[in-house]
C-alpha beads as a LAMMPS data file, in Angstrom:
LAMMPS data file: protein, C-alpha beads

202 atoms
201 bonds

1 atom types
1 bond types

-500.0 500.0 xlo xhi
-500.0 500.0 ylo yhi
-500.0 500.0 zlo zhi

Masses

1 110.0

Atoms # bond

1 1 1 -8.132 -27.004 -1.244
2 1 1 -9.658 -24.184 -3.249
3 1 1 -8.749 -20.528 -2.978
4 1 1 -10.874 -17.701 -4.286
5 1 1 -9.644 -14.123 -4.626
6 1 1 -11.729 -11.040 -5.384
7 1 1 -9.522 -8.246 -6.707
8 1 1 -10.844 -4.710 -7.162
9 1 1 -8.553 -3.025 -9.670
10 1 1 -8.978 -0.150 -12.092
11 1 1 -8.528 -0.509 -15.849
12 1 1 -5.416 1.662 -15.856
13 1 1 -3.877 -0.528 -13.157
14 1 1 -4.669 -3.814 -14.895
15 1 1 -1.627 -3.709 -17.203
16 1 1 0.891 -3.686 -14.341
17 1 1 -0.988 -6.488 -12.576
18 1 1 -1.211 -8.527 -15.797
19 1 1 2.523 -8.162 -16.399
20 1 1 3.224 -9.342 -12.867
21 1 1 1.057 -12.444 -13.331
22 1 1 2.622 -13.105 -16.742
23 1 1 6.071 -13.239 -15.163
24 1 1 4.853 -15.564 -12.400
25 1 1 3.066 -17.912 -14.810
26 1 1 6.110 -18.072 -17.051
27 1 1 7.933 -19.836 -14.232
28 1 1 5.027 -22.232 -13.652
29 1 1 4.990 -23.252 -17.319
30 1 1 8.720 -23.960 -17.382
31 1 1 9.400 -27.621 -18.298
32 1 1 12.317 -27.658 -15.854
33 1 1 10.116 -26.606 -12.905
34 1 1 11.303 -29.505 -10.715
35 1 1 14.943 -29.429 -11.782
36 1 1 17.744 -28.251 -9.548
37 1 1 18.727 -25.706 -12.181
38 1 1 15.411 -23.922 -11.627
39 1 1 16.382 -23.076 -8.058
40 1 1 19.400 -21.183 -9.317
41 1 1 17.700 -19.530 -12.294
42 1 1 18.551 -15.892 -12.810
43 1 1 16.057 -13.050 -12.680
44 1 1 16.473 -12.724 -16.448
45 1 1 14.664 -16.070 -16.887
46 1 1 11.668 -14.732 -14.964
47 1 1 10.781 -12.273 -17.683
48 1 1 11.755 -8.634 -18.075
49 1 1 8.574 -7.265 -16.523
50 1 1 8.994 -9.249 -13.314
51 1 1 12.672 -8.319 -13.139
52 1 1 11.879 -4.618 -13.434
53 1 1 9.214 -4.897 -10.739
54 1 1 11.510 -6.859 -8.414
55 1 1 14.337 -4.349 -8.839
56 1 1 11.956 -1.456 -8.266
57 1 1 10.579 -2.997 -5.080
58 1 1 14.121 -3.495 -3.758
59 1 1 15.061 0.061 -4.686
60 1 1 11.974 1.505 -2.977
61 1 1 12.504 -0.568 0.164
62 1 1 16.184 0.395 0.335
63 1 1 15.280 4.079 -0.043
64 1 1 12.704 4.143 2.747
65 1 1 13.602 6.595 5.474
66 1 1 13.232 4.698 8.731
67 1 1 13.337 7.781 10.941
68 1 1 10.900 7.410 13.860
69 1 1 10.246 3.744 13.007
70 1 1 11.573 2.499 16.352
71 1 1 9.200 4.773 18.250
72 1 1 6.162 4.006 16.116
73 1 1 6.613 0.262 15.572
74 1 1 5.682 -0.726 19.124
75 1 1 2.633 1.521 18.994
76 1 1 1.582 0.004 15.669
77 1 1 1.855 -3.490 17.130
78 1 1 -0.552 -2.518 19.918
79 1 1 -3.175 -1.624 17.293
80 1 1 -3.378 -5.074 15.749
81 1 1 -6.381 -5.861 17.923
82 1 1 -8.886 -3.275 19.137
83 1 1 -7.462 0.121 18.153
84 1 1 -6.484 2.602 20.820
85 1 1 -6.726 6.359 20.716
86 1 1 -4.014 7.940 18.539
87 1 1 -1.252 9.928 20.250
88 1 1 -1.961 13.547 21.111
89 1 1 1.075 14.731 19.211
90 1 1 3.184 13.582 16.283
91 1 1 6.779 14.200 15.337
92 1 1 7.491 16.715 12.567
93 1 1 8.333 13.740 10.333
94 1 1 4.924 12.149 10.980
95 1 1 3.044 15.451 10.566
96 1 1 4.712 15.782 7.171
97 1 1 3.609 12.254 6.355
98 1 1 0.032 13.152 7.192
99 1 1 0.170 16.150 4.834
100 1 1 1.634 14.041 2.036
101 1 1 -1.006 11.336 2.511
102 1 1 -3.770 13.966 2.528
103 1 1 -2.520 15.335 -0.807
104 1 1 -2.329 11.789 -2.190
105 1 1 -5.888 11.039 -1.068
106 1 1 -7.192 14.183 -2.727
107 1 1 -5.946 12.917 -6.087
108 1 1 -6.695 9.258 -5.355
109 1 1 -10.380 9.882 -4.603
110 1 1 -10.968 11.779 -7.844
111 1 1 -13.832 9.961 -9.639
112 1 1 -13.153 6.932 -7.440
113 1 1 -16.837 6.013 -7.224
114 1 1 -17.565 6.801 -10.887
115 1 1 -16.140 4.095 -13.126
116 1 1 -17.352 5.872 -16.280
117 1 1 -15.442 9.068 -15.498
118 1 1 -11.780 9.648 -16.302
119 1 1 -9.599 8.128 -13.607
120 1 1 -6.271 9.395 -12.256
121 1 1 -3.226 7.220 -12.850
122 1 1 -3.113 5.755 -9.354
123 1 1 -0.199 3.481 -10.168
124 1 1 1.825 6.539 -11.176
125 1 1 0.776 8.332 -7.972
126 1 1 2.137 5.429 -5.940
127 1 1 5.300 5.273 -8.066
128 1 1 5.868 8.972 -7.406
129 1 1 5.529 8.452 -3.661
130 1 1 7.669 5.315 -3.637
131 1 1 10.480 6.925 -5.601
132 1 1 10.998 9.530 -2.868
133 1 1 12.257 7.700 0.199
134 1 1 11.863 10.686 2.506
135 1 1 8.201 11.263 1.561
136 1 1 7.377 7.552 1.587
137 1 1 9.028 7.109 4.976
138 1 1 7.035 10.000 6.432
139 1 1 3.723 8.528 5.202
140 1 1 4.604 5.071 6.499
141 1 1 5.678 6.453 9.879
142 1 1 2.406 8.371 10.201
143 1 1 0.327 5.314 9.283
144 1 1 2.214 3.219 11.828
145 1 1 1.734 5.636 14.711
146 1 1 -1.960 6.292 13.921
147 1 1 -2.700 2.574 13.935
148 1 1 -2.613 1.449 10.299
149 1 1 -3.441 2.462 6.735
150 1 1 -7.236 2.379 7.141
151 1 1 -7.084 4.436 10.317
152 1 1 -4.850 6.981 8.609
153 1 1 -7.125 7.282 5.568
154 1 1 -10.272 7.652 7.663
155 1 1 -8.704 10.147 10.071
156 1 1 -7.759 12.424 7.180
157 1 1 -11.142 12.026 5.477
158 1 1 -12.941 12.810 8.758
159 1 1 -10.982 16.038 9.116
160 1 1 -12.206 17.101 5.670
161 1 1 -15.787 15.928 6.260
162 1 1 -17.121 15.051 9.706
163 1 1 -19.610 12.595 8.175
164 1 1 -16.969 10.685 6.191
165 1 1 -18.199 7.153 5.490
166 1 1 -16.011 4.550 7.257
167 1 1 -16.921 1.891 4.690
168 1 1 -15.751 4.134 1.853
169 1 1 -12.541 4.892 3.768
170 1 1 -12.008 1.151 4.081
171 1 1 -12.482 0.650 0.326
172 1 1 -10.012 3.416 -0.495
173 1 1 -7.454 2.006 1.950
174 1 1 -7.841 -1.445 0.372
175 1 1 -7.273 0.020 -3.094
176 1 1 -4.166 1.862 -1.894
177 1 1 -2.932 -1.406 -0.380
178 1 1 -3.392 -3.227 -3.707
179 1 1 -1.330 -0.705 -5.640
180 1 1 1.247 -0.259 -2.871
181 1 1 1.823 -4.024 -2.785
182 1 1 3.299 -3.709 -6.280
183 1 1 5.584 -0.727 -5.776
184 1 1 5.692 0.238 -2.070
185 1 1 5.360 -2.947 0.048
186 1 1 6.095 -1.311 3.443
187 1 1 2.938 0.798 3.046
188 1 1 0.835 -2.185 1.940
189 1 1 2.007 -4.063 5.041
190 1 1 0.217 -1.499 7.218
191 1 1 -3.233 -2.393 5.874
192 1 1 -5.343 -3.808 8.708
193 1 1 -7.021 -7.007 7.518
194 1 1 -9.369 -6.850 10.493
195 1 1 -11.379 -3.697 9.941
196 1 1 -10.397 -1.313 12.787
197 1 1 -13.301 1.013 11.980
198 1 1 -15.789 -1.542 13.306
199 1 1 -14.520 -0.983 16.855
200 1 1 -15.113 1.901 19.190
201 1 1 -12.052 3.973 19.992
202 1 1 -10.946 3.626 23.595

Bonds

1 1 1 2
2 1 2 3
3 1 3 4
4 1 4 5
5 1 5 6
6 1 6 7
7 1 7 8
8 1 8 9
9 1 9 10
10 1 10 11
11 1 11 12
12 1 12 13
13 1 13 14
14 1 14 15
15 1 15 16
16 1 16 17
17 1 17 18
18 1 18 19
19 1 19 20
20 1 20 21
21 1 21 22
22 1 22 23
23 1 23 24
24 1 24 25
25 1 25 26
26 1 26 27
27 1 27 28
28 1 28 29
29 1 29 30
30 1 30 31
31 1 31 32
32 1 32 33
33 1 33 34
34 1 34 35
35 1 35 36
36 1 36 37
37 1 37 38
38 1 38 39
39 1 39 40
40 1 40 41
41 1 41 42
42 1 42 43
43 1 43 44
44 1 44 45
45 1 45 46
46 1 46 47
47 1 47 48
48 1 48 49
49 1 49 50
50 1 50 51
51 1 51 52
52 1 52 53
53 1 53 54
54 1 54 55
55 1 55 56
56 1 56 57
57 1 57 58
58 1 58 59
59 1 59 60
60 1 60 61
61 1 61 62
62 1 62 63
63 1 63 64
64 1 64 65
65 1 65 66
66 1 66 67
67 1 67 68
68 1 68 69
69 1 69 70
70 1 70 71
71 1 71 72
72 1 72 73
73 1 73 74
74 1 74 75
75 1 75 76
76 1 76 77
77 1 77 78
78 1 78 79
79 1 79 80
80 1 80 81
81 1 81 82
82 1 82 83
83 1 83 84
84 1 84 85
85 1 85 86
86 1 86 87
87 1 87 88
88 1 88 89
89 1 89 90
90 1 90 91
91 1 91 92
92 1 92 93
93 1 93 94
94 1 94 95
95 1 95 96
96 1 96 97
97 1 97 98
98 1 98 99
99 1 99 100
100 1 100 101
101 1 101 102
102 1 102 103
103 1 103 104
104 1 104 105
105 1 105 106
106 1 106 107
107 1 107 108
108 1 108 109
109 1 109 110
110 1 110 111
111 1 111 112
112 1 112 113
113 1 113 114
114 1 114 115
115 1 115 116
116 1 116 117
117 1 117 118
118 1 118 119
119 1 119 120
120 1 120 121
121 1 121 122
122 1 122 123
123 1 123 124
124 1 124 125
125 1 125 126
126 1 126 127
127 1 127 128
128 1 128 129
129 1 129 130
130 1 130 131
131 1 131 132
132 1 132 133
133 1 133 134
134 1 134 135
135 1 135 136
136 1 136 137
137 1 137 138
138 1 138 139
139 1 139 140
140 1 140 141
141 1 141 142
142 1 142 143
143 1 143 144
144 1 144 145
145 1 145 146
146 1 146 147
147 1 147 148
148 1 148 149
149 1 149 150
150 1 150 151
151 1 151 152
152 1 152 153
153 1 153 154
154 1 154 155
155 1 155 156
156 1 156 157
157 1 157 158
158 1 158 159
159 1 159 160
160 1 160 161
161 1 161 162
162 1 162 163
163 1 163 164
164 1 164 165
165 1 165 166
166 1 166 167
167 1 167 168
168 1 168 169
169 1 169 170
170 1 170 171
171 1 171 172
172 1 172 173
173 1 173 174
174 1 174 175
175 1 175 176
176 1 176 177
177 1 177 178
178 1 178 179
179 1 179 180
180 1 180 181
181 1 181 182
182 1 182 183
183 1 183 184
184 1 184 185
185 1 185 186
186 1 186 187
187 1 187 188
188 1 188 189
189 1 189 190
190 1 190 191
191 1 191 192
192 1 192 193
193 1 193 194
194 1 194 195
195 1 195 196
196 1 196 197
197 1 197 198
198 1 198 199
199 1 199 200
200 1 200 201
201 1 201 202
């Protein structure tokens, strides 16, 4: 069986991704791969970069504010197929999440389509969001109730420009998912692998 992955990643994000792969490959190259001792190996044997990333992911996940999750989870589940119309109103927590995501998108989109121009440090932007559990929780709650990460990105972009390109919204959401998978997994989990923007809203 062959697997092929196409990864769209910026130059300034490559270092973090390379360090992650280095830590994973270090385990694969271990001569004691099949030994019982390997199953009980400590995180220190996985390499310092992987250990730091693992600890950070645990810290971010533990800090997530799960306010409104119970109310929005069921609604998010209903959007896994054909998306439904978003709710007419949001909680104050979710409205705050929408504002935070809009501010993030404003910085994220800077020179996004121009590879030759100076790029923002998108990994640092995601770190900043992930390190604040209240802000991260608000964004995640908003994305859940609106139907997913792509829906959230496109909804905000449409409010700023009525002719916002759905394909470009999809690309931005995918890029956010890639970076979030390293430092803010709960947000990455909300990326819809079936493109919801190809369906008509009910």
